[in-house]
C-alpha positions as CSV (number, residue, x, y, z in Angstrom):
1,M,20.6,0.7,-18.0
2,L,22.0,-0.9,-14.9
3,D,23.5,2.4,-13.9
4,R,20.1,4.0,-13.9
5,L,18.6,1.1,-11.8
6,A,21.5,1.3,-9.3
7,T,21.0,5.0,-9.0
8,W,17.3,4.7,-8.4
9,L,17.8,1.9,-5.9
10,A,20.4,4.0,-4.0
11,E,18.1,7.1,-4.0
12,N,15.0,5.1,-2.8
13,V,16.5,2.6,-0.4
14,W,14.4,3.9,2.6
15,M,11.2,3.7,0.6
16,L,12.1,0.1,-0.4
17,I,12.7,-0.8,3.3
18,A,9.4,0.8,4.3
19,V,7.4,-1.0,1.6
20,G,9.2,-4.3,2.2
21,G,8.6,-4.0,6.0
22,G,4.9,-3.1,5.4
23,I,4.4,-6.1,3.2
24,L,6.3,-8.4,5.7
25,V,4.1,-7.2,8.5
26,S,1.0,-7.8,6.4
27,I,2.0,-11.3,5.6
28,I,3.1,-12.2,9.2
29,T,0.0,-10.9,10.8
30,S,-2.4,-12.6,8.4
31,D,-4.5,-15.6,9.4
32,D,-4.0,-17.3,6.0
33,H,-0.4,-18.2,5.2
34,S,-1.0,-19.8,1.8
35,L,0.8,-19.0,-1.4
36,K,-2.3,-17.4,-2.9
37,S,-2.8,-15.1,0.1
38,G,0.9,-14.2,0.3
39,T,1.0,-13.4,-3.4
40,G,-2.2,-11.3,-3.1
41,R,-0.7,-9.4,-0.2
42,I,2.5,-8.7,-2.0
43,L,0.8,-7.5,-5.2
44,A,-1.8,-5.4,-3.4
45,G,0.8,-3.9,-1.1
46,L,3.1,-3.0,-4.0
47,F,0.2,-1.5,-6.0
48,F,-1.1,0.7,-3.2
49,A,2.5,1.7,-2.2
50,V,3.5,2.8,-5.7
51,V,0.2,4.3,-7.0
52,F,-1.4,6.2,-4.1
53,P,1.2,8.0,-1.9
54,D,1.7,11.0,-4.3
55,P,-2.1,11.7,-4.8
56,I,-2.8,11.3,-1.1
57,L,0.1,13.6,-0.1
58,T,-0.9,16.2,-2.7
59,F,-4.5,16.1,-1.4
60,L,-3.3,16.5,2.2
61,D,-0.8,19.2,1.1
62,R,2.1,17.4,2.8
63,D,5.8,17.2,1.8
64,P,6.5,13.9,-0.1
65,V,10.1,14.0,1.0
66,V,9.0,13.9,4.7
67,Y,5.9,11.7,4.6
68,G,6.4,9.7,1.4
69,N,8.2,6.7,2.7
70,A,6.0,6.3,5.8
71,L,2.8,6.5,3.8
72,A,4.2,4.0,1.2
73,G,4.9,1.6,4.1
74,L,1.5,2.1,5.6
75,L,-0.2,1.6,2.3
76,A,1.9,-1.5,1.6
77,M,0.8,-2.9,5.0
78,T,-2.9,-2.2,4.5
79,G,-3.2,-2.5,0.8
80,Y,-4.5,-6.1,0.8
81,A,-7.2,-5.1,3.4
82,I,-8.2,-2.1,1.3
83,A,-8.4,-4.1,-1.9
84,K,-10.4,-6.9,-0.2
85,A,-12.9,-4.5,1.3
86,L,-13.4,-2.8,-2.1
87,V,-13.9,-6.1,-3.9
88,S,-16.2,-7.7,-1.3
89,T,-18.6,-4.8,-1.1
90,G,-20.6,-3.1,-3.8
91,P,-21.6,0.5,-4.6
92,L,-24.8,0.2,-2.6
93,D,-22.7,-0.7,0.5
94,W,-20.4,2.2,-0.1
95,I,-23.4,4.6,-0.3
96,A,-24.9,3.2,2.8
97,A,-21.6,3.5,4.7
98,W,-21.1,7.1,3.4
99,R,-24.6,8.0,4.7
100,G,-23.8,6.4,8.0
101,K,-26.3,3.6,7.8
102,K,-23.8,0.7,7.9
């Protein structure tokens, strides 16, 4: 079990550095430095960095080996802002923005 974990960590060290750096930048540049905000930024960053790089790269027809780590870091850095924007607005706001009225 630990061998598999060690192998995975060794293979994905640059992704971990990119995601950790993105989360660190997100926390450092935030206005609110509370435990709640920091925890939210870490969880949102990890969620977006783990779940969304592959679908985005597949949609854009890009090579995950080349762009995967950079996109994971970018999503880790902006994950909290994306989640906050989605939660603070509703479907009517999304439709208005899509139509260019907002």
